[in-house]
N, C-alpha and C positions, 0 to 999 in steps of 0.2 A: 440557383447554384451556389452563387456568392454569398447570399442571406443565410444559407443552410450551413456553409462552413464559419461564418462568422458566431451564429448562435452556438455551433457545436465547440470550437475552440472556448467561448465565453463560459459553456457550462462545464467543460472539461478542467477549466482553470479554476471554476470555483469548487470542482471536486478535489483538485490539488490543493487548495486553500483549507478545505475541510479537513484534509489529512494532517495538515501542519497544526490546525485546532486541536486535533485529538493527540498529537504529539506533543504540545504544550501541556494539554489536560491532563495525561497520563504521564509526564516528565520524562518522555524519551528524547534525549536531546539528539541521539544519534539519527533518529528518524528525521528531526527536523532540519539539521545540518548537512545531513548525506543522503537523503532520500527527496525530501521537499525543495530544498534549493535548488539542487540539479535538475529536477523534474520540471519544476516551472521555468527555470531558464531555458532548458532544451527546448519547451513547447513553444516559448515565446520566441526563443531564437529563430525559430523554423516558421511556425504557422502564424505567430504573432506578427512576423514581419511579412508573410503572405497578405495576412488580412489589413496591415497597413498599405501595402501596395495596391490592394482592391479599394481603398477609401481613398487614395490619393489618386488612382487613376478616376474615381467617379468626380474627382473635384476639376479634373483637366479636360478641357474642350477641345477636340480633335474635328477639323474640319471634314478630313476623310477616315472613317472609323477604320479602314482597311490597313491604315499604316500605324494604327494605335498597338503598343507591344502586347503579345501574349503574357498573360502572368503565369501561366504554367510553363511556356517556354523559358520564362524568365528564370524560374525556380529551378527548372531542370539544369539551365547553362551555369547556375548560381553552384550547383553538386559538382557538376561533370567539368567545369572549367575552374575550379577553386575560385570562384569569385567574379572571373571574367565574364563580361556579357559583350554579345555582338551586336545587338540592335540598340535603339535609343532608349537612355535612361528616364526611368519614370520619376526618381527623386531627385531634383536638382541637377546634377552633372553625373556622366559616367566616372569618372575618377573618383566620386563620393560614393556612387552605388557600390563599386568596386572593393572600395577600402570598407564599405557596411558590410560587404558579403564576407570579407575575410574574416573580419572580428566576429560577425555571427558563428560562421562555421568553427572557428577555433574555441568560441565559448562552446557549442554543442560538443565537439568532441572532447573536450575537457570535462564535461556533465558526465559523459559515459564512464570513463574510468573512476571518477570520484564516486559515483553510485556503487562501482563493482568492487572495488578495492579498499577504500578506506573503512569503511562501518566494518567489513569482517575482522580486517586487522585490528582495529580496537577492540572488538568482542573477544577476539582470539587472547589478546593483551590482558583484559580484564578476567577472563576466564581462567588463567594462568596465574594471574595473582591470586585469586580467590583461592586455589588449590594449593598453592605455597601458603597461604595464611592458615589453611587446615592443616597442612601438616606442622606448622609452627606450634598452631593450638594444641597438636596432640602431643607433640614434644614437651611442652608445658606440663600438660597432665600427667605425662609419664614422669617429670622430673618433681612434680608436686607429689605422686603416689610414693616415689621412691624415698622423699624427705618424711612422709608418714610412716612409711614402714620402719626406717631407723627411730623415728619417734618412739614407734610401739616398744622396740627393742630396748630402747633406752628404758622406757617405763617398765618393762619388765626387771630389767636390771635393781633399778630403784627399790621393785616391790620386794626383790628376794633380799636386799640390804634393809629392808623395814625402814625406809626413808619418806614412804609415801604420807605418814602421819604429819610430816612437817610441812606439807604443801598446805596451802590456803583451801578453806571448804569450798569456796566457789570454783576455783582452777580445778580442784581435785575431781569435782562432781563432773566438770566439762571434759576433763582428760580420760576420766573412766569410760564416759558415754562413748566418746571419741575411739577409745581403745576398744571397747566391745564392738563397736560397728566396724573397725577394720580387721578385728580379730574374726568375727562371725560372717562377715562379707554383707554386713547390712549399708554401708557407705555406698550409697547409689550415685554420689556427685563423683567419686573417683572409681575408674575400672578396675579390675583385677590385673595383674600383671600380663599374664598369658594373653587374656582378650585384647590388652591394651598394644601388646606387640603385635599381635595379628591384625588390630584394626589399623597400626601404622603400617605393616606390609601390605595390605589391602589398597590402602589410600596412596602409597608409593607406586603400585601395579597399576592402579587407576589412572594416575596421572602420566605414567609412560606408554599405557596402551590406548587411552583414551583421547588424550590431546591431538593426535593427528585424525582420528576419526571424527571428533566434534569440529575441527577446523574445517575439513572436508565437506561434511553436512552444511556447515556456515556459509561456506563458499559457492557450493552449488545452490543453497538456498538463495543468495543474495544474486547468483548468475541468473537464475530463473526469473527473480524479480526485475532484474534489469533488461535482459531482451523482453520480456514481457510489455514493460513499458516502452521502450524504444520502439519495438514493431508495431506496439499497440498504438503509438502517438500516430503512426501514419494510417493505419488501419482505422481506428476509431474515428479519426476526422473524416474519413472517406464515406464511413458508415452513415454520418449526417446527409450525404448526399442522396440517399434513399429519400427524404422528403421533396428534394428536387425531382427526383424521377417519378417518383409520385404525382407530383403536381402535373406533370408533363405527360402522363399515363391518364389523368383525369380530364387534363383540356382535349387528349385525343378521342377518348370515350364520350367527351361532349359534342365533339365535331361529327362523330360518328353518328351518333343518336341523331343530332339535327339533321346530317343529310339522309338517314333513311327513314325519316319519318315526316317532319315538316317542311322540308326543302321542296319535296315532290309535289306536296300540295301547294305550296307556295308558287311554284312554276306553272302548275296547271292553273291557277287563279281559280278554284274551285272552293267556294265557302263549306261545301258538304265534305271534301275532302279534308279540310283544315279541321272540322268537327270531329272526323274519324281518326285523324292522325294525331292530334294534340292530346287525347288521353293517353296513347301509347307513349309517346313522348314524354309525357309528364311522369308516367308511372315507371319507365325504363330509367329515367333521372332520378326520381326519389329513391327507388329501390338499388339501383346500381352505385349511383355517385354519393347520395345523402346517406344511405344506410350503410352498404357493404363496404364502399371505399373510406367512409368516415371510421368505420371499425377497424379497417387495415390501415390507416394513418395512427389512429390509437394504440392499435399493437406495436408497430414500429416505433412510436415514441416510448413506449413503454419499456420495448428493449433498449433504446437507447438510454434510458435512465437507469436501466438495470446493469448493463454490460459497459457501456463508455463512460458513464458517470460515476455511478457507484463502485466500480473496481478502484478507481482512483484513493478511496479512503475506508471504504467498507469491507471487513475481513471476514465477517460471518462465522466465528469461533463460536458464539452463543453460550449458553448455558445449559449444563448437565438436566436432562428433562426429568423432574420429578411427579408423578402421578398423584392425584387428589386422594387423599385416605381420609375417611371419615374417622378412623381410629386415631390417627394421628391429631387430627383436630380437636377431638375431645379428650386429647392426653392419655389414651388408655395404652398407647407404646409409642415408641421411638421410631420405630421402622415403619 
């Protein structure tokens, strides 16, 4: 049972470190600082400490094993009594253990709001800043368009006064092209005033109406992620106890097969009964324990890899499916 928990916490820690590598690779600093660090601290503050107690207890010799402290009761008292313990200390002294328990509990409590609050707050601030910069950009475009309109009016006045011939030839051709583009609506880099005003109005409405909605979506998503990890840390660690339960089931099945087949033959002392019972014992052992139960262990470990391990770093968004097309490969069509 203890080995199953140790392997489980080690594998989940590896999954969280893979999440950190993804965050560094894709330059997601928020995921690194406000998801990876709180998650690994929360896991190690609870179950990392439990593994430390397991190893330390293995290294302590007890003359009477009945007086050895129970690690499960130790962890329960740690949460219910806020660090206080009633039995014997496992690590050095009782005062040291209680101080360590308070420190680990405070660390775990700080990790939860840091995962839940800080990242949505920063994302909301960045979202608001991007919206404001978009509005400023639209106002700059509007101002630039107004200047071009004034330039066009001034050009018409100069054309009426027959002063265009005094301009340099290169500047004249440039201004004529620009004026024609503005006059006939061919200047695609600048929007028409009506469309520009409509865009500014839509942008302002979008900021006012969507900010609260976007913030609520971010908070709900982060809330789900936080609850899933905090509760999943306990349930995922308990899932590794399936390996321990399977080992107990296998030992019980082996004992049943032995008691029902070989043991009667050995008790009778008859070689004939042993010759008859041994093939039954060997067939049941190979079919049930070596084949069926080995497949069952493989399926359980596959589930542990998929759920308990990969959910720490794998999102599964994937890529849009594009079916193979011979026409596309040959260059006949782009669709």
